[in-house]
VOGU-3710 file (C-alpha; in Angstrom, 3 decimals, decimal comma):
1> mdgppppqle> -13,205/-3,585/-1,280  -15,751/-5,963/-1,800  -16,418/-6,786/-5,318  -17,025/-9,243/-8,141  -15,041/-12,204/-8,604  -11,402/-11,962/-10,524  -12,199/-12,432/-13,882  -11,604/-15,312/-16,269  -8,530/-14,872/-18,454  -7,299/-16,480/-21,762
11> agadeewrrq> -5,425/-19,578/-21,732  -1,891/-18,891/-21,138  -2,296/-15,185/-20,209  -2,292/-15,585/-16,825  1,021/-17,267/-16,713  2,563/-14,204/-18,313  1,024/-11,929/-15,701  2,344/-14,170/-12,975  5,656/-14,187/-14,683  5,668/-10,116/-14,807
21> ltvgtairwk> 4,505/-9,740/-11,124  6,676/-12,040/-9,485  9,956/-12,126/-11,932  10,244/-8,889/-14,019  13,263/-6,977/-13,121  13,368/-4,309/-15,733  10,090/-2,655/-13,724  12,189/-2,832/-10,439  15,025/-1,188/-11,706  12,861/1,622/-13,523
31> rrlrgripsn> 11,392/2,295/-9,860  14,495/2,429/-7,959  15,730/4,987/-10,472  12,707/7,165/-10,974  12,105/6,776/-7,334  15,173/8,948/-6,547  13,974/11,825/-9,038  12,168/14,255/-7,178  8,777/14,691/-6,667  5,776/13,627/-6,058
41> prckmcaapf> 2,810/12,777/-6,981  4,094/9,915/-9,316  2,965/7,226/-11,640  1,541/4,079/-9,028  3,452/1,596/-11,728  6,961/2,901/-12,618  7,215/5,964/-10,080  8,309/8,544/-12,510  7,382/11,934/-10,957  4,923/14,256/-12,196
51> agigglvmpl> 6,114/17,157/-10,344  9,347/19,335/-9,267  12,624/18,734/-12,191  11,329/15,006/-12,698  7,769/16,500/-14,032  9,759/18,539/-16,726  12,148/15,929/-17,760  10,093/12,594/-17,777  7,697/13,852/-20,362  10,564/14,174/-22,943
61> fgharwpknp> 10,954/10,116/-22,461  7,362/9,444/-22,912  6,269/9,423/-19,173  3,987/12,732/-18,864  1,039/12,226/-16,672  -1,677/10,207/-18,763  -4,639/13,161/-18,857  -7,370/10,403/-19,011  -6,035/8,362/-15,682  -3,651/10,753/-13,812
71> kycagcysdl> -2,287/8,078/-11,411  -0,119/6,757/-14,460  2,213/7,797/-16,768  1,346/7,635/-20,348  3,943/4,814/-21,044  2,445/2,564/-18,402  -1,096/3,681/-19,139  -0,272/2,318/-22,454  0,998/-0,844/-21,550  -1,863/-1,447/-18,848
81> ramhggaeid> -4,399/-1,389/-21,508  -2,612/-3,517/-23,775  -1,897/-6,416/-21,094  -5,353/-6,432/-19,670  -5,394/-9,286/-17,394  -3,848/-10,837/-14,380  -2,810/-13,672/-12,322  -3,226/-15,127/-8,503  0,276/-14,337/-6,775  1,523/-14,307/-3,549
91> csllfadvrg> 1,841/-10,398/-2,129  1,453/-8,231/0,931  -0,979/-5,413/1,559  -0,962/-2,511/3,413  -3,786/-0,269/4,374  -3,518/2,797/6,298  -6,490/4,634/7,896  -6,730/7,970/9,086  -8,419/8,043/12,492  -11,091/10,430/13,554
101> stslaermsa> -10,852/12,342/9,934  -14,466/13,501/10,408  -13,701/15,224/13,553  -10,502/16,587/12,032  -12,316/18,209/9,397  -15,064/19,551/11,598  -12,297/21,721/13,608  -10,389/22,478/10,575  -10,887/24,884/7,297  -11,641/22,826/4,115
111> sdftklmgrf> -8,325/24,029/2,490  -5,834/23,191/6,153  -7,746/19,759/6,145  -6,924/19,316/2,158  -3,258/20,324/2,828  -2,938/18,165/6,164  -3,970/14,875/3,816  -2,064/16,237/1,167  1,257/15,769/3,490  0,105/12,564/4,620
121> fdaatdvlvd> -0,364/11,187/1,143  3,027/12,606/0,439  4,438/10,748/3,144  2,879/7,597/2,768  3,667/7,867/-1,082  7,342/8,194/-0,236  7,521/5,375/2,521  5,684/2,638/0,052  7,602/3,524/-2,983  11,104/3,328/-1,090
131> egamvdkfvg> 10,078/0,313/0,091  8,972/-1,287/-3,000  5,534/-0,850/-2,918  2,916/0,059/-5,794  0,504/2,837/-4,100  -2,493/1,147/-5,082  -4,967/3,624/-4,046  -5,880/6,848/-2,389  -9,471/6,419/-1,285  -10,678/9,042/0,908
141> deviglfipa> -8,846/9,498/4,261  -6,964/5,879/3,406  -3,927/5,000/1,466  -3,317/1,445/0,128  -0,067/-0,050/-1,046  0,739/-3,162/-2,820  3,792/-5,145/-2,422  4,263/-7,654/-5,487  7,736/-9,853/-5,646  8,416/-8,319/-8,730
151> lateahpera> 8,954/-5,008/-7,028  9,248/-5,406/-3,583  11,094/-8,894/-3,891  10,381/-12,262/-2,241  11,220/-10,340/1,044  7,460/-8,664/0,389  6,237/-9,713/4,160  9,131/-8,093/5,773  9,227/-4,891/3,930  5,439/-4,558/4,190
161> vraarrllta> 5,786/-4,280/8,168  8,703/-2,278/7,671  6,646/0,276/5,530  3,880/0,533/8,268  6,255/1,198/10,846  7,736/3,854/8,864  4,531/5,466/7,893  3,765/5,488/11,804  7,238/7,151/12,604  6,533/9,462/9,581
171> tgherpggpw> 3,060/10,753/10,745  5,026/11,264/14,351  3,490/8,091/16,287  7,167/8,063/18,023  6,780/11,419/19,349  6,014/12,097/23,123  3,700/14,771/22,334  1,837/12,211/19,994  1,304/11,986/16,308  0,578/15,255/13,926
181> lpigvgvnsd> -2,069/12,897/12,060  -3,460/9,669/14,043  -3,410/6,479/11,513  -3,926/2,717/12,033  -2,761/0,357/9,887  -3,448/-3,501/8,580  -0,934/-5,646/6,725  -1,410/-8,615/5,583  0,415/-11,424/3,463  -1,185/-13,842/1,257
191> vayvgsvglg> -2,742/-14,916/-2,184  -4,754/-12,209/-3,994  -5,489/-11,534/-7,544  -3,365/-8,739/-9,230  -3,450/-7,026/-12,261  -5,502/-4,661/-14,683  -8,968/-4,551/-13,620  -11,652/-2,581/-15,700  -12,004/-1,676/-19,178  -10,810/1,010/-21,761
201> ldsemtamgd> -10,152/4,350/-19,862  -11,019/2,741/-16,615  -8,515/0,303/-16,683  -6,462/0,029/-13,249  -3,635/-2,109/-11,720  -5,224/-3,276/-8,453  -5,569/-6,631/-6,110  -8,624/-8,384/-5,288  -9,589/-11,335/-3,092  -10,175/-11,969/0,296
211> avnitarlss> -6,592/-11,264/1,663  -7,532/-7,786/0,456  -10,829/-7,474/2,109  -9,027/-8,879/5,355  -6,674/-6,203/5,081  -8,966/-3,527/4,695  -11,040/-4,763/7,771  -8,124/-5,162/10,195  -6,867/-1,257/9,131  -10,612/-0,079/10,096
221> ragageilmp> -10,131/-1,915/13,322  -6,700/-0,652/14,470  -6,013/2,067/16,670  -4,366/5,100/16,351  -0,471/4,150/16,237  -1,578/0,415/15,827  -0,594/-2,011/13,173  -2,933/-5,184/13,100  -1,302/-8,284/11,175  -2,995/-11,895/11,055
231> iaaavranvp> -0,878/-14,071/12,875  0,305/-16,330/10,167  1,310/-13,091/8,095  3,426/-12,096/11,181  5,022/-15,032/11,063  6,013/-14,992/7,255  7,289/-11,342/8,295  9,723/-13,069/10,807  7,637/-10,727/13,554  8,219/-11,876/17,491
241> idrlerrsld> 4,999/-12,483/17,905  5,567/-14,025/21,197  6,368/-10,952/22,652  3,136/-8,692/21,419  -0,654/-8,067/22,209  -3,063/-10,858/20,349  -6,694/-10,198/19,824  -9,537/-12,047/18,467  -11,563/-9,893/16,157  -14,790/-10,666/14,291
251> lkgksrptev> -14,390/-9,156/11,028  -17,428/-8,083/8,869  -17,983/-10,891/6,218  -15,772/-13,621/7,982  -17,649/-16,655/9,491  -14,624/-17,346/12,166  -13,065/-14,642/14,316  -9,243/-13,389/12,843  -6,602/-14,224/15,383  -4,307/-10,800/14,670
261> vvltvrpesp> -0,852/-9,483/16,639  -0,288/-5,644/17,477  2,720/-3,765/16,490  3,096/-0,273/17,722  6,012/2,101/17,580  5,513/3,985/20,647  8,524/5,266/22,453  8,196/2,770/25,467  8,891/-0,577/25,849  10,987/-0,777/22,972
271> gpegvhaa> 11,444/-4,704/21,367  13,720/-6,195/18,857  14,576/-4,213/15,933  11,888/-1,319/16,864  8,784/-3,728/17,309  7,237/-2,465/20,419  4,373/-4,504/22,304  1,201/-2,679/22,455
//
């Protein structure tokens, strides 16, 4: 996730983006409605379905899958290209990484591994969309969710934690026999640049900055069934940090250790509201 610094915007453009990302309610209601129509995959902005009955109906309203960038519907992609830019906003991020994917792929046929990852991506999409997140990217064996106030409300820190726990549950980490896919999750809440990055057909809605890089590093360090969060982010999400394991991690590219807490959804030692100590 390392890359160039956020681009400079025209005067006033960042304020309009900030308003759309933090206040805009139209897209929130669209996502709530379209998120109830089956089925995945979906437009990463408005959640218009591209398959199932929704995939047959939504093209009639201008929301067919955009062939030049299949992550978006035609309507949202046109808006994205027209509104090129972004703003620095307070948001939450979730990175979920499959643990041991190389070993899994080695033990399975390519088609079976593809089906397994497809099942994971579908489960992640359902959870993230339901919690008000944008599914930012599927990268190899990793899923990235972006929680902005316009979609996830000001409660985005809590919703990011809830999404992380639900994703661990959806992949079977609460089962005594173990998960059907082992994943580790990094969650963070901080200021990041959010907006349309890239030019022309390469435009994409994403997040950039130090908060994004930290979250990526945390997901890579999380063990199977673990959620790692910076302590400050956990406090914002009303996580009972005094009852959780703490770690001091030396993350790549950071000059000082990052202090984190560890959440799990293991069936033993239940804590408040289903949060468990590691």
